[in-house]
N, C-alpha and C positions, 0 to 999 in steps of 0.2 A: 706673290704671297709663297708660303713654303707650302710646301704639299713631304708626310714623310712616305715612304717607297719599301715594304719590307720584300729582299728581293728574294732569299732563301734565308736556312738559319745562322746565327749571325751576320746580316746581310742586312742591314735597313740603313737610308741613307733620306737623308732632306733634301729637295728637289724646288727649283725654283719651277711653281708652273703658271700656268695667266690666268690672271684673275677669273671666275665667274661671273656667266651672265645668262639673265632666263631666256630659254627656246622653247617652252610650250606653258598652257597657263596654267597648271597644277602643280607649276617647281617652284621652288621654295630654294630660298640662299639663306644659312643660316653663319654666324658666327662662334666658333668654339674657343673658348679663354681656354679652357685646360682640359690638358689629358693626358693618361698617360698610356704607353705599349707596350704593355707584357708579349713575349714568346717567346715562355716556355715551352708551350705546351707544343712545337717541333717536334 
């Protein structure tokens, strides 16, 4: 899966990460269909 990683000002990367898993009884895995990253507040 791809994950967005904000490293610093103007440095945003999409990185491959392993699939999430349930570790605790209260955990939940959600699927995000659309998202927007605004980094203008740095």
